[in-house]
FIRO-594033 format. One record per residue: x, y, z of N, C-alpha, C, CB in turn; residue in three letters; residue number from 0. Coordinates in steps of 0.05 Angstrom, whole numbers. Glycine has a CB too. Example, Ala and Ser with C-alpha at 12.3 -4.5 7.8 and 13.67 -1.06 7.14 Angstrom:
264/-114/156/246/-90/156/264/-66/156/226/-89/181/ALA/0 .
257/-45/142/273/-21/143/258/1/157/282/-12/114/SER/1 .
END
This chain:
85/270/79/70/270/104/83/292/121/70/241/119/MET/0 .
69/309/133/77/329/151/80/318/177/59/351/150/GLN/1 .
96/329/195/102/318/222/95/339/245/133/311/223/TYR/2 .
75/356/239/66/371/260/39/365/273/66/396/252/TYR/3 .
34/339/271/8/330/278/8/322/308/-2/307/260/TYR/4 .
32/321/321/35/318/351/18/290/359/21/347/366/GLY/5 .
-1/290/376/-13/266/383/-32/255/363/-25/269/408/ASP/6 .
-33/268/338/-48/256/317/-33/237/295/-61/278/303/LYS/7 .
-9/233/305/10/218/286/-3/189/280/41/215/300/THR/8 .
-15/174/297/-29/148/292/-50/154/271/-42/136/319/PHE/9 .
-67/175/274/-87/180/256/-73/185/227/-104/205/266/LEU/10 .
-54/203/226/-43/210/201/-30/185/186/-23/232/206/ARG/11 .
-16/170/201/-2/145/189/-26/126/178/18/129/212/VAL/12 .
-45/124/193/-67/109/183/-81/118/159/-85/107/203/LEU/13 .
-83/144/160/-96/158/137/-79/153/110/-99/192/144/ASP/14 .
-52/155/114/-33/148/92/-38/120/83/-4/151/100/GLU/15 .
-38/100/103/-40/73/95/-67/68/80/-38/56/120/ALA/16 .
-89/80/89/-113/76/77/-112/87/48/-134/87/93/GLU/17 .
-99/111/43/-100/123/18/-81/106/-1/-92/154/20/PHE/18 .
-58/97/7/-39/83/-8/-49/54/-16/-14/83/6/TRP/19 .
-63/42/4/-72/15/-1/-96/17/-24/-83/0/28/LYS/20 .
-110/38/-21/-129/42/-43/-116/46/-69/-147/67/-36/HIS/21 .
-95/64/-70/-81/67/-94/-67/43/-105/-62/87/-92/GLN/22 .
-55/25/-87/-41/3/-97/-64/-18/-108/-21/-8/-73/GLU/23 .
-86/-19/-94/-108/-37/-107/-118/-25/-133/-132/-40/-87/SER/24 .
-121/0/-137/-128/10/-164/-106/6/-185/-135/40/-163/GLU/25 .
-81/6/-177/-59/1/-194/-59/-27/-206/-35/5/-180/HIS/26 .
-69/-44/-194/-73/-73/-203/-91/-73/-225/-82/-92/-181/THR/27 .
-111/-56/-226/-130/-53/-248/-118/-40/-271/-154/-37/-241/VAL/28 .
-103/-19/-266/-89/-3/-285/-71/-22/-301/-72/21/-270/VAL/29 .
-56/-38/-288/-35/-57/-301/-52/-76/-320/-18/-76/-277/ILE/30 .
-73/-87/-308/-88/-105/-326/-99/-92/-352/-112/-117/-310/ARG/31 .
-107/-66/-349/-118/-51/-372/-97/-44/-391/-133/-26/-364/LYS/32 .
-75/-36/-383/-53/-25/-401/-37/-48/-415/-33/-6/-385/ILE/33 .
-36/-71/-403/-20/-92/-411/-38/-112/-426/-5/-104/-388/ALA/34 .
-45/-106/-450/-61/-124/-467/-45/-149/-471/-68/-112/-494/SER/35 .
-58/-172/-469/-44/-195/-474/-30/-208/-449/-26/-190/-494/GLY/36 .
-36/-195/-426/-21/-202/-402/-26/-230/-397/-28/-185/-377/LEU/37 .
-4/-245/-388/-7/-273/-384/-25/-281/-363/18/-284/-379/GLU/38 .
-43/-302/-362/-62/-307/-348/-53/-310/-319/-76/-328/-358/ASP/39 .
-28/-322/-312/-20/-323/-285/-17/-299/-273/2/-337/-281/LYS/40 .
-9/-278/-288/-4/-252/-276/-30/-235/-271/15/-236/-295/TYR/41 .
-50/-241/-291/-77/-230/-288/-87/-241/-261/-95/-239/-311/VAL/42 .
-86/-266/-256/-95/-278/-231/-81/-267/-206/-91/-309/-232/LYS/43 .
-56/-263/-209/-40/-254/-187/-49/-224/-182/-9/-256/-194/GLN/44 .
-51/-209/-201/-61/-182/-198/-90/-180/-185/-61/-168/-225/LEU/45 .
-105/-198/-192/-134/-201/-178/-130/-208/-151/-152/-222/-192/GLN/46 .
-112/-224/-143/-106/-233/-115/-96/-208/-101/-83/-257/-113/ASP/47 .
-78/-193/-113/-65/-169/-99/-88/-148/-94/-42/-156/-118/TRP/48 .
-106/-146/-116/-124/-126/-111/-143/-132/-86/-139/-121/-136/LYS/49 .
-151/-160/-82/-164/-166/-58/-149/-160/-33/-171/-194/-58/LEU/50 .
-123/-169/-32/-107/-166/-8/-104/-135/-2/-79/-180/-10/ALA/51 .
-100/-120/-21/-95/-91/-17/-121/-78/-10/-84/-77/-42/LEU/52 .
-144/-86/-20/-169/-76/-12/-174/-82/18/-190/-88/-28/SER/53 .
-169/-106/24/-172/-114/53/-157/-100/71/-165/-140/57/GLN/54 .
-130/-91/64/-113/-74/81/-124/-46/82/-85/-74/70/ALA/55 .
-137/-36/62/-148/-10/62/-172/-10/81/-155/-2/33/GLN/56 .
-188/-32/80/-212/-34/97/-204/-37/126/-230/-57/89/ALA/57 .
-180/-49/132/-172/-49/159/-162/-23/168/-153/-68/163/THR/58 .
-148/-8/151/-142/18/158/-163/36/168/-130/30/137/ALA/59 .
-185/33/152/-209/48/158/-220/42/185/-231/43/137/VAL/60 .
-218/15/193/-228/4/216/-211/17/239/-225/-28/214/LYS/61 .
-185/19/236/-168/30/255/-170/61/259/-142/23/249/TYR/62 .
-177/75/237/-183/101/237/-205/109/253/-186/108/214/ILE/63 .
-226/93/248/-251/95/266/-246/91/295/-271/74/259/GLU/64 .
-230/70/302/-224/63/331/-208/88/340/-206/34/334/ALA/65 .
-189/100/327/-175/122/338/-193/145/344/-155/130/320/VAL/66 .
-210/151/325/-228/173/328/-247/168/351/-244/176/302/ILE/67 .
-257/146/353/-274/137/377/-261/139/404/-283/109/374/ARG/68 .
-234/134/405/-219/134/429/-216/162/439/-193/121/425/SER/69 .
-221/185/424/-216/210/436/-189/217/439/-228/211/460/GLY/70 .
-182/227/458/-153/237/465/-137/217/477/-153/259/484/SER/71 .
-146/191/484/-132/170/496/-132/147/477/-144/163/522/TYR/72 .
-108/139/468/-108/112/453/-94/91/469/-92/115/425/ILE/73 .
-108/73/477/-97/52/493/-73/39/482/-116/32/499/SER/74 .
-56/29/501/-31/16/494/-37/-7/476/-16/7/518/PRO/75 .
-57/-22/480/-65/-44/464/-72/-34/435/-89/-57/476/GLN/76 .
-88/-14/432/-94/-4/406/-69/6/392/-116/18/408/LEU/77 .
-50/20/407/-27/31/395/-9/6/383/-11/49/417/GLU/78 .
-8/-15/401/6/-40/391/-5/-52/365/4/-61/413/GLN/79 .
-33/-52/363/-46/-62/342/-41/-46/315/-74/-63/349/GLN/80 .
-40/-20/319/-36/-1/297/-8/-4/288/-43/29/305/ILE/81 .
11/-6/305/40/-9/299/43/-34/284/59/-10/323/VAL/82 .
31/-56/292/33/-82/278/21/-78/250/18/-106/295/GLN/83 .
-2/-67/249/-16/-64/222/2/-46/204/-46/-50/225/PHE/84 .
12/-24/213/29/-8/193/52/-23/185/37/18/203/ILE/85 .
64/-38/204/87/-52/195/81/-75/174/102/-64/219/ASN/86 .
54/-87/178/45/-106/158/41/-90/130/17/-119/167/PHE/87 .
30/-67/131/27/-52/108/51/-45/92/14/-30/114/CYS/88 .
74/-40/108/101/-34/96/110/-60/83/122/-24/118/ILE/89 .
107/-83/98/117/-107/84/99/-115/61/119/-131/104/ARG/90 .
73/-111/62/59/-116/39/65/-100/16/34/-113/45/GLN/91 .
71/-73/18/80/-57/-4/107/-68/-15/83/-27/5/SER/92 .
125/-75/3/151/-88/-5/147/-110/-22/166/-96/18/GLN/93 .
129/-128/-14/121/-153/-30/108/-145/-57/102/-171/-13/ASP/94 .
92/-125/-54/79/-116/-81/101/-108/-99/59/-91/-78/PHE/95 .
120/-92/-91/141/-83/-106/157/-107/-117/158/-65/-90/ILE/96 .
163/-127/-102/176/-151/-113/160/-163/-134/181/-170/-92/ILE/97 .
136/-164/-133/115/-174/-153/119/-158/-179/84/-172/-142/PHE/98 .
119/-131/-175/120/-111/-198/147/-114/-212/117/-80/-187/LEU/99 .
168/-120/-199/194/-125/-210/193/-153/-227/217/-125/-186/ASN/100 .
179/-172/-216/175/-196/-228/163/-194/-254/161/-213/-211/LEU/101 .
139/-183/-255/122/-181/-280/139/-164/-299/92/-169/-275/ILE/102 .
152/-142/-290/167/-124/-309/188/-140/-324/180/-101/-295/SER/103 .
201/-158/-310/222/-176/-322/211/-197/-337/239/-188/-303/SER/104 .
191/-211/-327/182/-237/-338/159/-235/-359/172/-254/-316/LYS/105 .
140/-215/-356/120/-214/-375/127/-200/-400/97/-203/-364/SER/106 .
123/-214/-421/126/-201/-450/106/-178/-455/121/-222/-473/THR/107 .
82/-183/-443/60/-162/-446/70/-134/-433/34/-173/-431/ALA/108 .
86/-134/-414/95/-113/-400/121/-101/-413/98/-122/-373/ILE/109 .
140/-122/-416/169/-115/-426/167/-103/-454/189/-142/-427/ARG/110 .
148/-114/-472/146/-106/-500/126/-81/-501/135/-131/-517/ASP/111 .
117/-69/-482/99/-49/-483/110/-23/-467/73/-59/-473/ASN/112 .
121/-4/-482/136/18/-468/117/32/-449/148/37/-488/PRO/113 .
93/36/-455/74/49/-439/69/36/-413/50/52/-453/VAL/114 .
67/9/-415/63/-10/-393/87/-7/-374/58/-40/-403/ALA/115 .
109/-9/-387/135/-9/-371/138/19/-357/161/-14/-391/THR/116 .
131/40/-368/133/65/-353/111/67/-331/131/88/-373/THR/117 .
87/56/-336/66/58/-314/75/39/-291/36/50/-326/VAL/118 .
83/15/-297/93/-2/-275/114/10/-261/101/-28/-284/VAL/119 .
135/24/-273/156/38/-259/146/60/-241/175/50/-279/ASP/120 .
126/74/-250/113/97/-233/97/83/-213/93/116/-251/HIS/121 .
83/61/-215/69/48/-193/88/38/-172/52/23/-203/ILE/122 .
114/28/-179/132/19/-162/142/45/-146/155/3/-177/ARG/123 .
147/65/-156/157/89/-142/138/100/-124/165/111/-160/ARG/124 .
110/99/-130/91/106/-112/89/86/-87/67/108/-125/GLU/125 .
92/61/-90/94/44/-66/117/48/-52/94/17/-73/SER/126 .
140/52/-63/166/60/-48/160/86/-33/191/64/-68/GLU/127 .
147/105/-45/139/132/-28/124/121/-3/117/154/-46/TYR/128 .
105/106/-4/90/99/19/106/86/39/67/82/13/PHE/129 .
124/66/31/142/54/48/160/74/62/157/35/33/ILE/130 .
169/94/49/185/114/60/173/129/81/194/130/41/GLY/131 .
148/141/77/133/158/95/122/142/120/109/170/79/ILE/132 .
115/115/114/103/100/136/128/93/153/86/73/127/ALA/133 .
151/88/142/175/80/158/182/103/178/200/73/139/THR/134 .
184/127/164/191/150/182/170/155/203/193/176/165/VAL/135 .
146/152/197/123/155/218/127/136/240/94/151/206/ALA/136 .
132/111/234/137/90/254/161/98/271/141/62/240/MET/137 .
182/109/261/203/116/277/199/138/297/225/123/261/GLN/138 .
177/157/288/171/178/305/153/167/329/158/199/288/ARG/139 .
138/146/322/120/136/343/134/121/362/99/120/334/ILE/140 .
158/106/353/169/88/372/186/104/394/186/67/356/SER/141 .
END
């Protein structure tokens, strides 16, 4: 993420959140497709993750629209809501990484499949990337 957006930082960090929540949501599908024989409990958990991540993406879109409608003035209340939401997104991605670590170590369908292992590792790194850029953006906002 570039840092020359000036007063557009809120919009930029929301754009990143919207993009990465969409990616994380799609990643749940990718894992289910590549890990044939994935245990039912992990399939269910991935479906739950897909829903939660999609909801976060939709919320990001809602805030993007609110910022655009606000023009050049973002109220302190909206700023606070966005900060809370981005912090939620960061925590959600951290929890998603914990889940990815769990299935990488506990699921034989992932552990015994080198392609699935590589893909899950890649997905983890992408979520870590989002956490990093969102954290830096939040530091710039504060």
